[in-house]
C-alpha positions as CSV (number, residue, x, y, z in Angstrom):
1,M,0.0,0.0,0.0
2,S,1.3,3.4,-0.9
3,A,2.1,6.0,1.8
4,N,0.5,8.7,-0.3
5,P,-3.3,8.8,0.4
6,L,-4.0,10.1,-3.1
7,E,-2.2,7.2,-4.7
8,A,-4.0,4.7,-2.4
9,Y,-7.4,6.3,-3.3
10,Q,-6.6,6.1,-7.0
11,A,-5.6,2.5,-6.7
12,V,-8.9,1.6,-5.0
13,E,-10.9,3.7,-7.5
14,K,-9.2,1.9,-10.4
15,A,-9.9,-1.5,-8.9
16,T,-13.5,-0.5,-8.2
17,L,-14.1,0.8,-11.7
18,M,-12.6,-2.4,-13.1
19,G,-15.0,-4.4,-11.0
20,R,-18.0,-2.3,-12.0
21,E,-17.0,-2.6,-15.7
22,L,-16.6,-6.3,-15.3
23,E,-20.0,-6.6,-13.7
24,A,-21.5,-4.5,-16.5
25,A,-19.9,-6.7,-19.1
26,V,-21.2,-9.8,-17.5
27,L,-24.7,-8.4,-17.4
28,M,-24.5,-7.3,-21.0
29,R,-23.3,-10.8,-22.0
30,A,-26.2,-12.4,-20.1
31,A,-28.6,-10.0,-21.9
32,A,-27.1,-10.8,-25.2
33,M,-27.7,-14.5,-24.6
34,L,-31.3,-13.9,-23.7
35,A,-31.7,-11.6,-26.7
36,E,-30.3,-14.3,-29.1
37,V,-32.8,-16.8,-27.8
38,R,-35.6,-14.2,-28.2
39,Q,-34.6,-13.4,-31.7
40,D,-34.4,-17.1,-32.8
41,W,-37.4,-18.2,-30.7
42,D,-38.6,-20.7,-33.3
43,G,-35.1,-22.2,-33.8
44,A,-34.5,-25.9,-33.3
45,E,-32.3,-25.4,-30.3
46,R,-34.6,-23.0,-28.5
47,E,-35.2,-25.1,-25.4
48,R,-31.5,-25.8,-24.8
49,R,-30.4,-22.3,-25.6
50,L,-33.2,-20.8,-23.4
51,D,-32.2,-23.1,-20.5
52,A,-28.6,-22.1,-20.9
53,A,-29.4,-18.4,-21.1
54,L,-31.7,-18.4,-18.1
55,K,-29.3,-20.4,-16.0
56,N,-26.5,-18.0,-16.9
57,N,-28.5,-15.0,-16.1
58,Q,-29.6,-16.6,-12.8
59,R,-25.9,-17.2,-11.9
60,V,-25.1,-13.6,-12.6
61,W,-27.9,-12.3,-10.4
62,T,-27.1,-14.8,-7.7
63,L,-23.5,-13.4,-7.6
64,L,-24.9,-9.9,-7.5
65,Q,-27.2,-10.9,-4.6
66,A,-24.3,-12.2,-2.7
67,E,-22.3,-9.0,-3.2
68,L,-25.4,-6.9,-2.2
69,L,-25.8,-9.0,1.0
70,A,-22.1,-8.7,2.0
71,E,-21.6,-6.8,5.2
72,N,-18.7,-4.9,3.8
73,N,-20.6,-3.7,0.7
74,P,-20.2,0.1,0.5
75,M,-23.4,0.7,-1.4
76,P,-26.0,2.8,0.3
77,A,-28.5,0.5,2.1
78,E,-31.6,1.8,0.2
79,L,-30.0,1.1,-3.1
80,R,-28.9,-2.4,-2.0
81,Q,-32.5,-3.1,-0.9
82,N,-33.9,-1.9,-4.2
83,L,-31.5,-4.1,-6.1
84,L,-32.3,-7.0,-3.9
85,A,-36.0,-6.5,-4.6
86,L,-35.2,-6.4,-8.3
87,S,-33.2,-9.6,-8.1
88,A,-36.2,-11.3,-6.4
89,F,-38.2,-10.2,-9.5
90,I,-35.5,-11.6,-11.8
91,D,-35.6,-14.9,-9.9
92,K,-39.4,-15.1,-10.1
93,R,-39.5,-14.3,-13.8
94,T,-36.7,-16.8,-14.5
95,F,-38.6,-19.6,-12.8
96,E,-41.8,-18.6,-14.7
97,L,-39.9,-18.8,-18.0
98,M,-38.4,-22.2,-17.1
99,A,-41.9,-23.5,-16.3
100,V,-43.8,-21.8,-19.2
101,P,-41.5,-20.4,-21.9
102,D,-42.7,-17.1,-23.4
103,S,-40.5,-15.0,-25.6
104,A,-42.2,-11.8,-24.6
105,K,-41.2,-12.3,-21.0
106,L,-37.6,-12.2,-21.9
107,D,-37.8,-8.6,-22.8
108,I,-37.9,-7.4,-19.2
109,L,-34.9,-9.5,-18.2
110,I,-33.0,-8.1,-21.1
111,A,-34.0,-4.5,-20.3
112,I,-33.1,-4.8,-16.6
113,N,-29.7,-6.2,-17.4
114,H,-29.1,-3.4,-19.9
115,N,-30.2,-0.7,-17.4
116,I,-28.2,-2.0,-14.5
117,A,-25.1,-2.4,-16.7
118,G,-25.6,1.2,-17.9
119,G,-25.8,2.3,-14.3
120,L,-22.6,0.5,-13.4
121,R,-20.9,2.2,-16.4
122,G,-22.2,5.6,-15.2
123,E,-24.5,6.0,-18.2
124,G,-27.6,8.1,-17.8
C-alpha cells in the first residue's frame, strides 16, 4: 500500500471501476444470450439455448445478490434493498420462464440487465 493517500485512493478507485466494468460486461453478455434466444425463438435449439441463457442470467444475479448482502458492501442501504428486490423479481421471472417459456417475458430481463449495466458504467 502506498504511503500517499491520493495514490491509495486512486488504486482503490481503479480496482472498483474495473470491478464495475466487469459486472456491467457480465450483465450485458447475459442480456445478449437472452436476446439471441428471443430473436431465434422458433429455432430448433430454443429449449436448450433458453435453458442455458436463463441459468447463466440466474448465476449472474445470484452473484450480484451475494455482493449486495455482504456486510462490507459500501453501497447505500436503500440502493442495496432496491437491487435485492429487483433480483427477487429476476428470480421469479426466470422460474416462470423455465416452467412456461414465453418469448415476450424475456424482454424485461434483457432490459433490466441493460439498465443495470448502464448504471454500473455511469450512463444516464
